[in-house]
N, C-alpha and C positions, 0 to 999 in steps of 0.2 A: 532943177527938173528932176520929179521924184519917180523911178525907175522899178516896176515890180518885178523881183526876182523870176519868176514863173515866166513873165513875159522876155525878160531877156536872156532866160535860159532857152526859152522852145524859137529862140530867135536863134541862138549859140547852135543850135541842133538842124535848124536851118539851112543856118550860115555856113556850118559844117560839111552839110551835103553839096552845098555851092563851090566850097571851099575843093573838096572832091574831084568836081567838076571842072573847076578851074586849076584847082593841080596837076589833075592828070593829063590835062592840055596842054599845061605848060611844058609839061615831063616831053610829053609829044613833039614840041616843037622846035624843045631846046637838045632833047637827047636822039630824036627820029630825025627833024627835019633839018636840025641844025639853027635855027631861027638864033638870034640875039639874044640874051637875056631881056634885054629894057622892049622889045614889040613883042617876044613872046607872051610876059607876061602882061603886056596892053590887051592882045588880043585873049589869051585864056583868062583875064578878070573879067571881059565884060560876058564873057556863057557864063561863069558865076554869081554875077553880080543879078544878070536877068532872073536865073535861078530863081534868086533867093526874092527879088522883087515881086516874081508871084506867087512863091510859095509865103511869103510870110506877109504879104499885104492882110491878107485877110485873117490869116490865122494868129500872129500876133499882134498887130495894127487894127483890126477890126473895118476894113476899105475891102469894100468890096464892088462888082458890076464897074461901071464905063471908066471910073476911077481909077482902074488898073492900065489902059492905054491913055488916057489923058493924061494922067500923071508923070506917066515912062518916061517922057523927053525929060520933065528935069532930074527925075533920077537915073539918066543916064548923060544929060550935063552936069551934074552934082561927078560921076561918075569918072567923068573924063577926068577932070582937075584931080580927083581922088589919087585914079590909076596913075596917071600923070608923075603926080609925086610921090606915090608909092612905088611905081616902076624907076623911078631913079633914085631912091632910095635904097632899094635893090642893087640896081645897079652902083652904086656907092659900097653898098656893104659885102659884094662879088670884090673889088676891085679892093676895099681892105682886106677882105681874107686872103688873096693875093700876097698883097702886102706883107703882111704878119705870116705868111706862109703858113697857113692850116696845116692841118695832120695830115700824114699819109693816106690816112683810111677817108678824110672827106675831099684829097684833090680831086677829082672828076664832078663831086656835088656842089660844086661852092654855090651854084647857083641855087640848086632846090634848098639849101642848107638856106640863104639866105632869102627865099620864097616863105619860108616858114617863121623866120625871124619878126619878118614887119608884118605878117598875118594878124597877132592879136589887135595892132595898133590898128591896121585898118578895119577889122571886127567891129571894135568898138566906136570909131568914128560915124563906120555905115549903123550903126544901132542908132547913134544921136541922130544921123541928117534922117533919115525913115521917120524915128519918133518927131519928129521938129515937122519933118514933111507932112507925116500922114495927122499933126494937132493941127496945120492948116486947111488942109485937107478937109477937114469934121468942122471948125470954123466959117470958112466959106462953101460948104454944105447947110448950112444953121442960119444961113443969110435969104 
């Protein structure tokens, strides 16, 4: 799958904005409400991915109109699995950081650090999925 650098960069910028929404809601859920990291990541991730879907679908992948609503379910279904996987990875990272006794400076922030660690992997897999889904949408629209 050939990826244009400018499209990935635009997706990166829009995903960065979505990640800020995700990160802020994650931090609020963990630090203010005391939600478990796995649950907080699941909820906050949906905030971010929904933002990314609506902003990048047209700007990055050239899809607009009814497609946005019709294929949102497929995107959310994929994200459900993806968020489960990345939430579990985040949870393992938190546990691992507690086991290795992360430095004192990070001692109350391990959830935040774990979120930062898993984000790049999640970004790439989300881009690949959206690229694949929009190619499928284009093929179905041309028939």
